[in-house]
N, C-alpha and C positions, 0 to 999 in steps of 0.2 A: 615739182620745184617751185615754190612759193615765190610770186615777185616780192621785189625790196624797193619800198619808197626810202630815196635818200635825197640829199640836197647835193651830192656830188658822188660818180662812181668813177672811181680811177682804175680802169684795166691795164694789169699789169703788176706784179708783186715783186718787183725787184727793188732796190735799193731807193732807186729815182721814185717809184710809186708811192712807196712807203713812207718815204721823206715827204712826199707832195700831201698824202693822206694827214699825216701828223702836222704840217704846217698848217694847212686848211682848218681842220678842226680846233688848232690852236689859236688861229686868227679870227675865228668866227663862232663864239663860242654858242653852245646850243645846236649845232650844225650836226647833221648824220651824213658819215661818209660810209662808202663801200668800196673795198677793195676786190678785184675781181681777178683770178688768177689761173690760167691752163694747168697749172700743178700746184705744189706749196708754194708759197711765199720763199723768195731768194733762190727758188731750184733753178734757175736759167742760169744767166751771165753771172748774177750777181752769186749765185754759189760756189763758184769757182774766182771770185774776184780775192785778190790779196787786200783790199781794203785801204791801202797805203794812199797817202797825200804827200804828193812831192811837188816841190814848187816852182815847176818849168814846164813851159809850154812854146808850140813853134809859132805861134801867131799872137800879135797885140790882143785881139778878141778874144782870146783862150786864156791869154796870161789874166786879162780883166774878171774872167768868171772865175779862176783859179784863185785871184786874190779876194774876190766876192765871197765864194764858199768857204775860205780860210776866216776870214771875218765873222760869219755865223758860225762856224764852226766853234770857234772860240768865243764868241760872244753869247751865244744863245744858250741857257744852263740846260736846257733838253738836248742838245747836242754836246755840248762841254763834258756833261757826266759820261760817255762813251768814248772818248777822244783819250790817247794815250801817245804824250810825245815820244819821239821813236829817232834814235839816233842813225844817220844815213851816212855812208861816205859815197863820193862821187869820185870815180876815175875817168880823168878826162886826156887825152892826148893833148900833148902840150901846143901842137898846132891848132887844136878846136878849142882852146879855153875862152876866146873872145868870144866865138860863135855861141859857146854854151852859156857865156856871162849874158849874152843878150837875149836868151832864153828866159832867164830867171825871173820869177817876179817879186824875189826879196834882192837885198843887196848882194854883192860879191862874197862869196864862201872865201873861208881862209884855208891854207893848208891844213890837213890834219895833222897833231902831235904824233911822235914816236909814240906815246903811252897809248892814243887811240888805234895808230895803225897796228901795234902788238896785240890788242885785244883782239881786233878783225883777224890777225895773222893764227892767235891762239884758236879762233873757232873755227876759221876756213883753212888755214894754210896760207899757200901762197897768192896773193889776189894781183898782185902787180905783174902784167905779163912781162915788160921791159921798161926801161928808163925815160920811154916818151909818153910814159901813162904819169900824172900827178894827182895825189889823193888829197879830195877836198872835202872839209868837214862842214854836214848839211845839220849838224844839231840846231834844235830850237825851231828849224825850219819844215823838219817832215812829222810825220803822225801815222797811228793806224785807229782807224775807226772803228769800233765794236759793233758791225752793222746786226749781229744777229742779235745780241743782247738788247739794243736799240728796238729793234723790231717785237722782241717777246715783251718789252717794259711798255713802250710807246704806242705800239698797234694793237699787237694782241689781246692785251690787257686792260685796253681802252672800250671794252665793250658796250659801253653806254655812247660813246660816239661814234667809234669805227667799226664798222661790221666786216668780215673776211667771208670771202664763198671760195674756197679752194676747188682744184680739178675741174675748174668750168671754163670752156673755150668759147670766147666772145668772136662770133662771125658776124654780127651786124648791131650798127647803130642808126637809129632811125627818128626822126623826129616826129612827135604825136603831141598836136596842140601846142603848148609852151613848156612840153617837158618831153627830155630825150629818153627814150627805151632801148635798154641793151637788151640784145637777145643772144641765147646759144643753142643752136641746133633748132632753130623754129619756135623758141619758146622763149617769153619774157622773162627774165633774170631779175631785172631792175629798171625801175623808172626815176629819174632825176631832173633837176635844172640845171644840170653841169655835167660833164664826161671830160676826163682828159685820157689820153692814149699814152700810156708809158710802157711800150711793149717791145724797145728795143729790136732784136733782131727777129722778132715775131710780129710784123704788122698783121692787122686783120685784112682780108682780101676786099672790103668794101666798106663804103660809111655811105648809107643811103640819107639823103636829105641834106648832106654837106655840100655837093655838088664838086667833090674833088675825091680823088680814090688815094687810100694810102697802100702804097705799093714798095716793095724792094728797090724799084729804081731809083728811089730820091737817095739811094745811096749805095753801098757797096756791103756786102755780106763778107766780114773777115774771120779766119778761124783764127781762134787763139788757144796757146795750151802753156802748160806749167809742170814742170819736172818737181816730184816730190823725192827729197834727197836724204838719206838717213845719214846724219853727220856721227863719226865715230868720236868727238869730245864733244859734247854739248856745251855750250858759255852763256853763262845767264848773262843778260842784257847784251847781246852780241848784235853789232849794227848791220841794218839792212846795207847793202853794196849795189851800187848801179854803176855799171860800165857807159857812161854816156856815150852815145855813137857806134856802139855794138849790139845794141837791142838787149841786154841781156842782164838781169839783175836777181839778186837773192833778199828774201825777203826770211828772216830767222824766225825759228817755232816761237810760242808763247809757253805751251804748255808738254812740249814732247821735242825729240830730238829730231822731227822731221823739219826741215826748210823746204821753201817754194824757190823754185829755180825759173823766171819767168822770161818768157823772149817770143818773139813775134814769128809766128808762120806767114810767109806774106802769101797769102792765097785769097785771093778775091772771087768771089760771085755775083750775079747781078739777080740772081733769084735764090729765096733760100734753099738749100739743098734737101730740107725736110725733118727728120728728127733729129735731137740735140746729139751733139759728137760724141763717140767714143774715143779716149785715148788709144791711140794706135802705134804700131810699130814706126810708121812714119815720123809722128810727131817725136817717140824716143828717138831716131836716128839725128833728125833735125835739132832738137834740144839736146842733144849730146856734144853736136858739131859744135853749135853756138856757143854753149858754155865753156867747153874744152879750149877754145879759141882764146879765151881770156883769162880762165882761172884753173891752171895747171893743177891744182890738187884736187879738183873735183873729185869726191868718193861715188864708185860706181857700184856699190853693192845695194840689194834690193832697191833700186830706182824704180818707179812706176811716175803716174802723172794725172792730170785733169785736162780736160780740154771744153771749150764752148763757144760760140758765134758772137760777134761784135756788129753792131748796123755801123758804118761810117759815111757820113754825107759826102756828096762827092768834092765839098769843097772843104771837109774836115772841120767843119764847124758844126757844132751842135746849135739847134735852134728849138723855140716855142712858137709853134706855128697856129695860129687861130683859124680855124678852118671854118668856122660858123660861130655865131653868137651864143657862147654857154659850152663851146666844144673844142678843144686843144690838142695837138699832138706833139709832144716833145720828140723830135727826130734826130738822131746820132749822138744822142748822150750816152748810149751804151758804147764802151771803147772809150769814153773820156774818163770813165774810173768815178769811185766815189768821191774824188776830190771837185768834181763838178756838180754834184747831185743836189746839194742845198741852193746855190746860186739858180739852177735851173728849176728848182722846185719852188722858190721864190718867186721867179716871174711867171711861171705858171698858176700858180696861185693871185697874183696879181691881174692875171688876166681872166680868169675865172671872176673874181670877185667884183670885175667891173659890170658884170651882167648878174651879179646875186640879186 
């Protein structure tokens, strides 16, 4: 294994790590960036993410991040090129409309027209469980980001500026003179002026020379899962459906008849359980129970799914933490989804450039 000399090493090749690598390389012309991942790029939680941006968050701090990421997605050409505007219908119980409005980072949403509801009904069947649910129109505020194409074009193709080393588990980052050395199994993988840890639910066990430890107790490990449901009658441009307060959403297919039904499986652990999870019978049972409670016409033939882990900080706020000059960790960004990645990447790049 040959040691790689770089200006910045990004540990973790998920959506956040790849966005940070591209952001840093763009802001510092002539710089050399290396992305290191324990598997292929986008193979962990980013690989099962639905990559949808929804303009809602539970706290003011998160709403500010959502707003900033939305601005970056739409104003930065290298991001905007991979953004697809996406119609979303929000189903909210009448008693929860005021609370839902307070979570939005955009103006209040208007009720969906009968025509938009008819398109949704044609794609999914009945989506309104009872008259207590109001259907709101989220057009022009929701989007899907084509993460895989972005990484292909802006990271993998930028071989003159961004190097990629996959299937390499980083287990040590140490200071050596005025540079950081990144090691795997006792061997130096790279040295750099700066290192960013974007490892989501897979924190390295120790960082020597930073006088801190990166351990899962900074947050909670949460298992996530998504059903893959085959629609009996695929509809072009079918909207996403979000049942606010029920923790269930549908993201329709782009190129096939299989939609994703996202749900939260409330299962936390203080330590990472080990290998990434396989979608299991318990995921299927809980997903079906959650979805059927709000989607009476859920098709049940040929259902399978995917599963992953997210890292949530105990205060549910992601943070860019400077552990030492030139060494930063983005903690808790996993679980916030693609919607926060540009804002978190921007903050990390600013912190790193201060020591460039």
